[in-house]
C-alpha positions as CSV (number, residue, x, y, z in Angstrom):
1,X,-29.6,-5.3,11.3
2,X,-30.3,-1.7,12.3
3,X,-28.5,-0.4,9.2
4,X,-30.5,-2.7,7.0
5,X,-34.0,-2.3,8.3
6,X,-34.2,0.9,10.4
7,X,-32.3,3.0,7.8
8,X,-34.6,1.8,5.0
9,X,-37.8,2.6,7.0
10,X,-36.7,6.1,8.0
11,X,-35.4,6.8,4.5
12,X,-38.9,6.3,3.2
13,X,-40.4,8.4,5.9
14,X,-38.0,11.3,5.5
15,X,-38.0,11.4,1.6
16,X,-40.9,14.0,1.5
17,X,-39.0,16.2,4.0
18,X,-35.8,15.9,1.9
19,X,-37.8,16.9,-1.2
20,X,-39.2,20.0,0.7
21,X,-35.7,21.2,1.6
22,X,-34.6,20.8,-2.0
23,X,-37.4,23.0,-3.1
24,X,-36.4,25.6,-0.6
25,X,-32.9,25.6,-2.0
26,X,-31.2,24.0,1.0
27,X,-28.0,22.0,0.1
28,X,-27.2,18.5,1.5
29,X,-23.9,19.9,2.9
30,X,-25.9,22.5,4.8
31,X,-28.1,19.8,6.3
32,X,-25.0,17.8,7.3
33,X,-23.4,20.8,9.1
34,X,-26.7,21.9,10.8
35,X,-27.4,18.3,12.0
36,X,-23.9,17.9,13.4
37,X,-24.1,21.3,15.2
38,X,-27.4,20.3,16.7
39,X,-26.1,17.0,18.0
40,X,-23.1,18.7,19.5
41,X,-25.2,21.4,21.2
42,X,-27.6,18.9,22.6
43,X,-24.9,16.6,23.9
44,X,-22.7,19.2,25.5
45,X,-25.4,21.6,26.7
46,X,-27.6,18.9,28.4
47,X,-25.6,15.8,29.2
48,X,-22.9,17.3,31.4
49,X,-25.7,18.7,33.6
50,X,-27.5,15.3,33.9
51,X,-30.4,16.4,31.6
52,X,-30.4,13.2,29.7
53,X,-34.1,13.2,28.6
54,X,-34.1,16.6,27.0
55,X,-30.6,16.2,25.7
56,X,-31.7,13.0,23.9
57,X,-34.8,14.7,22.5
58,X,-32.6,17.4,21.0
59,X,-30.0,15.0,19.7
60,X,-32.6,12.7,18.1
61,X,-34.2,15.6,16.2
62,X,-30.8,16.4,14.6
63,X,-29.4,12.9,14.2
64,X,-31.8,12.1,11.4
65,X,-30.0,14.7,9.3
66,X,-27.6,11.8,8.6
67,X,-30.4,10.2,6.5
68,X,-31.8,13.4,5.1
69,X,-28.6,14.8,3.5
70,X,-28.0,11.5,1.7
71,X,-31.6,11.3,0.6
72,X,-31.3,14.9,-0.8
73,X,-28.1,14.1,-2.6
74,X,-29.7,11.1,-4.3
75,X,-32.7,13.0,-5.3
76,X,-30.5,15.7,-6.8
77,X,-28.2,13.2,-8.4
78,X,-25.3,14.9,-6.8
79,X,-23.7,12.2,-4.7
80,X,-20.0,13.1,-4.5
81,X,-16.8,12.0,-2.8
82,X,-16.7,15.3,-0.9
83,X,-20.2,14.8,0.4
84,X,-19.4,11.3,1.6
85,X,-16.1,12.5,3.2
86,X,-17.9,15.4,5.0
87,X,-20.7,13.2,6.2
88,X,-18.3,10.5,7.6
89,X,-16.0,13.1,9.2
90,X,-18.8,14.9,11.0
91,X,-20.4,11.7,12.1
92,X,-17.3,11.0,14.1
93,X,-17.4,14.5,15.6
94,X,-21.1,14.1,16.6
95,X,-20.4,10.6,18.2
96,X,-17.5,12.1,20.1
97,X,-19.7,14.9,21.5
98,X,-22.3,12.4,22.8
99,X,-19.9,10.2,24.7
100,X,-17.9,13.3,25.8
101,X,-21.2,14.6,27.3
102,X,-21.6,11.4,29.3
103,X,-17.9,11.5,30.4
104,X,-18.3,15.1,31.6
105,X,-21.4,14.2,33.6
106,X,-19.7,11.3,35.4
107,X,-16.5,13.4,36.0
108,X,-18.7,16.1,37.6
109,X,-22.2,15.8,39.0
110,X,-22.5,12.1,38.3
111,X,-19.4,11.5,40.5
112,X,-18.4,8.2,39.1
113,X,-14.9,7.9,37.7
114,X,-15.3,4.3,36.5
115,X,-18.3,5.3,34.3
116,X,-16.3,8.4,33.2
117,X,-13.6,6.0,32.0
118,X,-16.1,3.7,30.4
119,X,-17.6,6.7,28.5
120,X,-14.2,7.8,27.3
121,X,-13.5,4.2,26.2
122,X,-16.7,4.2,24.2
123,X,-15.7,7.5,22.6
124,X,-12.2,6.3,21.6
125,X,-13.2,2.7,20.6
126,X,-16.0,4.1,18.3
127,X,-13.4,6.2,16.5
128,X,-11.0,3.3,16.2
129,X,-13.6,0.9,15.0
130,X,-14.5,3.3,12.2
131,X,-10.8,3.9,11.4
132,X,-10.0,0.2,11.1
133,X,-12.5,-0.3,8.3
134,X,-11.5,2.9,6.5
135,X,-7.8,2.1,6.8
136,X,-8.3,-1.5,5.6
137,X,-10.3,-0.3,2.6
138,X,-7.7,2.3,1.8
139,X,-5.0,-0.4,1.4
140,X,-7.2,-2.4,-1.0
141,X,-8.9,-4.9,1.4
142,X,-12.7,-5.4,1.5
143,X,-12.9,-5.7,5.3
144,X,-15.8,-8.0,4.8
145,X,-17.2,-7.9,8.4
146,X,-19.7,-5.6,10.1
147,X,-19.0,-6.5,13.7
148,X,-21.2,-6.8,16.7
149,X,-21.7,-3.1,17.5
150,X,-21.4,-0.5,14.7
151,X,-22.3,3.2,14.7
152,X,-26.1,2.7,14.5
153,X,-26.1,0.2,17.4
154,X,-23.9,2.5,19.5
155,X,-26.2,5.4,19.0
156,X,-29.5,3.6,19.5
157,X,-28.3,1.8,22.6
158,X,-26.8,4.9,24.2
159,X,-29.5,7.4,23.2
160,X,-32.4,5.2,24.1
161,X,-30.9,4.4,27.5
162,X,-30.0,8.0,28.1
163,X,-33.5,9.1,27.2
164,X,-35.1,6.7,29.6
165,X,-32.5,7.3,32.3
166,X,-33.5,11.0,32.1
167,X,-37.0,10.1,33.1
168,X,-35.7,9.6,36.7
169,X,-36.0,13.3,37.1
170,X,-39.8,12.9,36.4
171,X,-40.1,10.5,39.3
172,X,-39.6,7.1,37.6
173,X,-37.7,5.1,40.2
174,X,-34.6,3.0,39.3
175,X,-34.5,3.9,35.7
176,X,-31.3,5.9,36.0
177,X,-29.3,2.7,36.0
178,X,-30.1,2.0,32.3
179,X,-27.4,4.4,31.1
180,X,-24.5,2.8,33.0
181,X,-25.7,-0.6,31.8
182,X,-25.9,0.7,28.2
183,X,-22.4,2.2,28.4
184,X,-20.9,-1.1,29.5
185,X,-22.7,-2.9,26.7
186,X,-21.4,-0.4,24.1
187,X,-17.9,-0.6,25.5
188,X,-17.8,-4.4,25.4
189,X,-19.5,-4.5,22.1
190,X,-17.1,-2.0,20.6
191,X,-14.1,-4.0,21.9
192,X,-15.5,-7.1,20.3
193,X,-16.1,-5.3,17.0
194,X,-12.6,-3.9,17.0
195,X,-11.2,-7.4,17.5
196,X,-13.4,-8.8,14.7
197,X,-12.2,-6.1,12.3
198,X,-8.5,-6.4,13.2
199,X,-8.7,-10.2,12.8
200,X,-10.5,-9.8,9.4
201,X,-8.0,-7.3,8.1
202,X,-5.1,-9.6,9.2
203,X,-6.7,-12.6,7.4
204,X,-7.6,-10.6,4.3
205,X,-4.1,-9.2,4.2
206,X,-2.5,-12.6,4.4
207,X,-4.8,-13.9,1.7
208,X,-4.0,-10.9,-0.6
209,X,-0.3,-11.3,-0.1
210,X,-0.5,-15.1,-0.7
211,X,-2.4,-14.4,-4.0
212,X,0.1,-11.8,-5.1
213,X,3.0,-14.2,-4.4
214,X,1.3,-17.0,-6.3
215,X,0.6,-14.7,-9.2
216,X,4.3,-13.6,-9.2
217,X,5.5,-17.2,-9.3
218,X,3.1,-18.0,-12.1
219,X,4.3,-15.0,-14.1
220,X,8.0,-16.0,-13.4
221,X,7.3,-19.6,-14.5
222,X,5.6,-18.4,-17.7
223,X,8.5,-16.1,-18.5
224,X,11.1,-18.9,-17.9
225,X,9.1,-21.2,-20.2
226,X,9.0,-18.5,-22.8
227,X,12.7,-17.9,-22.6
228,X,13.4,-21.7,-22.8
229,X,11.2,-21.9,-25.9
230,X,13.0,-19.0,-27.5
231,X,16.4,-20.6,-26.7
232,X,15.4,-23.9,-28.2
233,X,14.3,-22.1,-31.3
């Protein structure tokens, strides 16, 4: 739902900015690299120190590069396999930095090893969820399922919760508990999504193999009938 509606809205909003960067001679790949570097810096400079509000502000400013670079490529008519590969690869790096920042906080000043482990699980499961779809598609399967919690949901839930949790330092009471709740939601949602994709790949694989076997039998039957006709002749 977020991919369908939020992405369309922000694409329209960011189109003029993308056009401005093009006029300035900035390339889509440069935007991708700068955006990823900004997310990593925001996550690893602020989150391990418990500065969730300002860290989220910095990350949010740079995370929209994921929409800007694609918009620029479309305006330039230069969408490429390399650009798609670079974008997807650096998305995984940025996501890893965000959850690594949470894990470092809970391993240090946050002093909560359970939440540290949950953060690490969110980091790992997010990578595996993405891998299952990419691997399934690489072996010729459609992987026709989105799943409960995809990248957009993981980012929105985590960053919104972190931003609000950071307001505890401004005197808002009790709001710091939003981040632990969000991390548990992302962890459970990612696990459900992983199971959904694995089950889908297993079903699609079985269907593809059954279709191939059926096609092979039909071809063999056709060849036998042809040989029989030739022998009779």
